[in-house]
C-alpha positions as CSV (number, residue, x, y, z in Angstrom):
1,X,-88.4,-53.0,-51.0
2,X,-86.7,-53.7,-47.7
3,X,-83.3,-53.9,-49.4
4,X,-83.6,-50.4,-51.0
5,X,-85.7,-48.5,-48.5
6,X,-82.9,-46.0,-47.9
7,X,-82.6,-45.1,-51.6
8,X,-86.4,-44.9,-52.0
9,X,-86.8,-42.5,-49.1
10,X,-83.9,-40.4,-50.5
11,X,-85.5,-40.2,-53.9
12,X,-88.9,-39.2,-52.4
13,X,-87.4,-36.5,-50.3
14,X,-85.3,-35.2,-53.3
15,X,-88.5,-35.1,-55.5
16,X,-90.6,-33.3,-52.9
17,X,-87.9,-30.7,-52.2
18,X,-87.4,-29.9,-55.9
19,X,-91.2,-29.8,-56.5
20,X,-91.5,-27.3,-53.7
21,X,-88.7,-25.2,-55.1
22,X,-90.1,-25.0,-58.6
23,X,-93.8,-24.8,-57.6
24,X,-93.7,-22.5,-54.6
25,X,-90.3,-21.2,-53.5
26,X,-89.0,-20.2,-56.9
27,X,-86.9,-17.0,-56.8
28,X,-86.6,-17.2,-53.0
29,X,-84.0,-19.9,-53.5
30,X,-81.8,-17.5,-55.4
31,X,-82.4,-14.6,-52.9
32,X,-82.2,-16.4,-49.6
33,X,-81.0,-20.0,-50.0
34,X,-78.4,-20.2,-52.8
35,X,-74.9,-19.3,-51.5
36,X,-73.9,-17.7,-54.8
37,X,-75.2,-14.2,-53.8
38,X,-73.6,-14.5,-50.3
39,X,-70.2,-15.3,-52.0
40,X,-70.4,-12.2,-54.1
41,X,-69.9,-9.9,-51.1
42,X,-66.7,-11.8,-50.3
43,X,-65.3,-12.4,-53.8
44,X,-66.1,-9.2,-55.7
45,X,-64.3,-5.9,-55.7
46,X,-64.4,-2.9,-57.9
47,X,-62.3,-4.7,-60.5
48,X,-64.6,-7.7,-60.8
49,X,-66.5,-7.9,-64.1
50,X,-70.2,-8.2,-63.4
51,X,-73.6,-7.6,-65.0
52,X,-74.1,-3.9,-64.6
53,X,-76.1,-0.9,-65.8
54,X,-74.0,2.0,-67.3
55,X,-75.7,5.0,-65.6
56,X,-73.3,7.3,-67.4
57,X,-75.1,6.5,-70.7
58,X,-78.5,5.7,-69.3
59,X,-79.3,8.7,-67.1
60,X,-81.5,10.6,-67.0
61,X,-84.1,8.2,-68.1
62,X,-87.0,9.1,-70.4
63,X,-89.1,8.1,-73.4
64,X,-87.6,8.7,-76.8
65,X,-88.0,7.7,-80.4
66,X,-85.6,6.3,-82.9
67,X,-83.0,8.8,-84.2
68,X,-84.8,11.6,-82.3
69,X,-82.7,14.4,-80.6
70,X,-83.2,14.4,-76.9
71,X,-81.5,15.4,-73.7
72,X,-82.4,12.2,-72.0
73,X,-79.9,9.3,-71.5
74,X,-80.2,6.1,-73.6
75,X,-82.4,4.4,-71.0
76,X,-86.1,4.7,-72.1
77,X,-87.3,3.4,-68.8
78,X,-89.3,0.6,-70.4
79,X,-88.5,-1.6,-67.4
80,X,-88.1,-4.6,-69.6
81,X,-84.9,-5.5,-67.8
82,X,-87.0,-5.8,-64.6
83,X,-89.7,-7.9,-66.2
84,X,-87.3,-10.5,-67.5
85,X,-85.2,-10.8,-64.3
86,X,-85.9,-14.2,-62.7
87,X,-85.4,-12.6,-59.2
88,X,-87.4,-9.5,-59.9
89,X,-84.6,-6.9,-59.2
90,X,-83.9,-3.7,-61.1
91,X,-80.3,-3.9,-62.3
92,X,-80.3,-0.1,-62.7
93,X,-80.1,0.3,-58.9
94,X,-76.6,-1.2,-58.9
95,X,-75.1,-4.6,-58.1
96,X,-77.5,-6.5,-55.7
97,X,-77.3,-9.7,-53.7
98,X,-80.1,-11.3,-55.6
99,X,-78.4,-11.0,-59.1
100,X,-77.5,-14.4,-60.4
101,X,-75.8,-13.0,-63.6
102,X,-78.2,-14.8,-65.9
103,X,-77.8,-11.9,-68.5
104,X,-81.5,-11.9,-69.4
105,X,-81.5,-8.1,-68.8
106,X,-78.6,-7.7,-71.2
107,X,-80.5,-9.4,-74.0
108,X,-83.7,-7.5,-73.3
109,X,-81.9,-4.1,-73.2
110,X,-79.9,-4.8,-76.4
111,X,-83.2,-5.5,-78.2
112,X,-84.5,-2.1,-77.1
113,X,-81.3,-0.3,-78.1
114,X,-81.6,-1.8,-81.6
115,X,-85.1,-0.5,-82.0
116,X,-84.2,3.1,-81.0
117,X,-80.9,3.1,-82.9
118,X,-78.6,3.4,-79.9
119,X,-75.4,1.4,-79.1
120,X,-75.8,-1.9,-77.4
121,X,-74.4,-2.8,-73.9
122,X,-76.3,-0.1,-71.9
123,X,-76.5,-3.1,-69.6
124,X,-73.4,-5.4,-70.0
125,X,-70.4,-6.8,-68.4
126,X,-68.4,-4.0,-66.7
127,X,-66.1,-3.6,-63.7
128,X,-68.0,-1.7,-61.1
129,X,-65.0,0.6,-60.5
130,X,-65.1,1.6,-64.2
131,X,-68.7,2.7,-64.0
132,X,-68.3,4.5,-60.7
133,X,-65.0,6.0,-61.7
134,X,-63.2,4.4,-58.7
135,X,-61.1,1.8,-60.6
136,X,-57.7,1.5,-58.9
137,X,-54.5,-0.2,-59.7
138,X,-55.1,-3.9,-59.5
139,X,-53.9,-5.7,-56.4
140,X,-53.2,-9.4,-56.3
141,X,-53.5,-9.8,-52.6
142,X,-57.1,-11.2,-52.6
143,X,-56.4,-13.4,-55.7
144,X,-53.3,-14.9,-54.0
145,X,-55.2,-15.5,-50.7
146,X,-58.1,-17.3,-52.4
147,X,-55.7,-19.2,-54.6
148,X,-54.0,-20.5,-51.4
149,X,-57.3,-21.5,-49.9
150,X,-58.3,-23.2,-53.2
151,X,-55.0,-25.2,-53.4
152,X,-55.5,-26.2,-49.7
153,X,-59.0,-27.5,-50.4
154,X,-57.9,-29.3,-53.5
155,X,-55.0,-30.9,-51.6
156,X,-57.4,-32.1,-48.8
157,X,-59.8,-33.5,-51.4
158,X,-57.0,-35.2,-53.3
159,X,-55.7,-36.7,-50.1
160,X,-59.1,-38.1,-49.1
161,X,-59.7,-39.4,-52.7
162,X,-56.4,-41.3,-53.0
163,X,-56.4,-42.5,-49.4
164,X,-59.9,-43.8,-49.3
165,X,-60.5,-47.4,-48.2
166,X,-60.5,-49.9,-51.0
167,X,-63.3,-51.9,-49.3
168,X,-66.4,-50.6,-47.6
169,X,-67.7,-52.9,-44.9
170,X,-70.7,-53.0,-42.6
171,X,-70.6,-55.5,-39.8
172,X,-73.8,-56.3,-37.9
173,X,-74.9,-58.8,-35.3
174,X,-77.3,-61.3,-36.8
175,X,-80.9,-60.3,-36.2
176,X,-82.6,-61.9,-33.2
177,X,-79.6,-63.7,-31.9
178,X,-77.4,-63.3,-28.8
179,X,-74.9,-66.0,-27.9
180,X,-74.8,-69.7,-28.5
181,X,-73.5,-72.3,-25.9
182,X,-71.8,-75.1,-27.7
183,X,-71.1,-78.7,-26.6
184,X,-67.4,-78.3,-26.9
185,X,-67.4,-75.7,-24.1
186,X,-67.2,-72.7,-26.4
187,X,-69.5,-69.8,-26.9
188,X,-70.3,-68.2,-30.3
189,X,-71.9,-65.1,-31.7
190,X,-73.3,-64.9,-35.2
191,X,-72.6,-61.9,-37.4
192,X,-73.4,-60.6,-40.9
193,X,-70.8,-58.7,-42.9
194,X,-71.5,-56.8,-46.1
195,X,-68.5,-55.8,-48.3
196,X,-68.3,-53.5,-51.3
197,X,-65.2,-53.5,-53.5
198,X,-64.1,-49.9,-54.4
199,X,-60.7,-50.8,-55.7
200,X,-61.7,-51.1,-59.4
201,X,-60.3,-54.6,-59.7
202,X,-60.9,-58.1,-58.4
203,X,-59.7,-58.5,-54.9
204,X,-58.9,-61.6,-52.8
205,X,-59.4,-61.1,-49.1
206,X,-59.5,-62.7,-45.7
207,X,-61.1,-61.9,-42.4
208,X,-58.9,-61.7,-39.3
209,X,-59.8,-61.1,-35.7
210,X,-57.4,-59.0,-33.6
211,X,-58.2,-60.8,-30.4
212,X,-56.3,-64.1,-30.3
213,X,-58.9,-65.7,-28.0
214,X,-61.5,-65.5,-30.7
215,X,-61.6,-67.7,-33.8
216,X,-63.7,-67.2,-37.0
217,X,-65.9,-69.8,-38.5
218,X,-67.3,-68.8,-41.9
219,X,-70.8,-70.0,-42.7
220,X,-70.5,-69.2,-46.4
221,X,-66.8,-68.9,-47.3
222,X,-66.1,-66.2,-49.8
223,X,-62.5,-65.4,-50.7
224,X,-62.8,-62.9,-53.5
225,X,-64.6,-59.7,-54.3
226,X,-65.4,-59.2,-58.0
227,X,-64.6,-55.8,-59.6
228,X,-67.0,-53.2,-58.2
229,X,-68.9,-56.1,-56.7
230,X,-70.3,-56.8,-53.2
231,X,-70.6,-59.8,-51.0
232,X,-72.5,-60.8,-47.9
233,X,-70.8,-63.1,-45.4
234,X,-72.2,-64.8,-42.3
235,X,-69.7,-66.1,-39.7
236,X,-69.4,-67.1,-36.1
237,X,-66.9,-65.6,-33.6
238,X,-66.0,-68.4,-31.1
239,X,-64.4,-68.2,-27.7
240,X,-63.6,-70.9,-25.1
241,X,-65.7,-70.6,-21.9
242,X,-62.6,-70.2,-19.7
243,X,-61.5,-67.2,-21.7
244,X,-64.6,-65.1,-21.2
245,X,-63.9,-62.2,-18.8
246,X,-66.9,-59.8,-19.3
247,X,-70.4,-60.2,-20.5
248,X,-69.9,-57.6,-23.3
249,X,-66.5,-57.0,-24.9
250,X,-65.3,-54.9,-27.8
251,X,-63.9,-56.7,-30.8
252,X,-61.9,-55.5,-33.8
253,X,-61.8,-57.3,-37.1
254,X,-59.5,-56.6,-40.0
255,X,-59.9,-57.3,-43.7
256,X,-56.7,-58.2,-45.5
257,X,-55.9,-58.3,-49.2
258,X,-52.7,-60.2,-49.3
259,X,-50.5,-58.8,-46.6
260,X,-52.2,-55.3,-46.7
261,X,-55.0,-54.3,-44.3
262,X,-57.7,-52.6,-46.3
263,X,-60.4,-52.1,-43.7
264,X,-61.0,-52.3,-40.0
265,X,-64.3,-53.0,-38.4
266,X,-65.6,-52.9,-34.8
267,X,-68.3,-54.9,-33.1
268,X,-69.2,-56.4,-29.7
269,X,-69.1,-59.9,-28.4
270,X,-71.6,-61.1,-25.8
271,X,-70.9,-64.1,-23.6
272,X,-71.7,-64.9,-19.9
273,X,-68.5,-65.2,-17.8
274,X,-68.0,-68.0,-15.3
275,X,-69.1,-70.9,-17.6
276,X,-66.1,-73.1,-17.0
């Protein structure tokens, strides 16, 4: 349990959040939390095809029978489109922030149109400008601008993906330890290093300290990481008493695979000065 407590806590939080969403929050997620509705205001214009009610056909609303002559529009005001909407909106009031384009209202309305002998798609996919009569000549300015933003984001993502570290490392001081005074007039600190191989292939490696005063003594020598594998090393950093200048100093370690540095790690080294 101690080895997987982080994953366990994450799963518990994830489960509780989704239980709350489906049991209590429900459509509020679509209305107030999900960013899709917010993005509509930025991304849509009068040429964008959306789920819409054709008020030119539907108004004025009123009850009618199949094949009957009437002055009403095709909408019979059954409100079935409202009943089937997961967010509870009336699509006949126009495009709204809460609409998630699930098309449940389209299916419901088409069923009613079949029953009264009217053409389908009273509610369907339409450009808002077509319904409102304000459809203008298409401009590519917005499409070009968002394409540039999308390309920039994809470039950044690709750069991060292809330049990620081949090895992930976590360097910690050994629990409950400080420094050790040795008989050969040196001082050592014990560390634990966890490595994860993300290169997709077997990787030989070695651990190197950037500070020439410090030497590394491995407790459990491991020289290779298996494909997608991980390893835990314990090692001492050792320094001569005469080389200690401060009680606490910053230390940098590097992991090399061949001649290539694949990861850099930082830690601290503790030793009392003046122990000559």
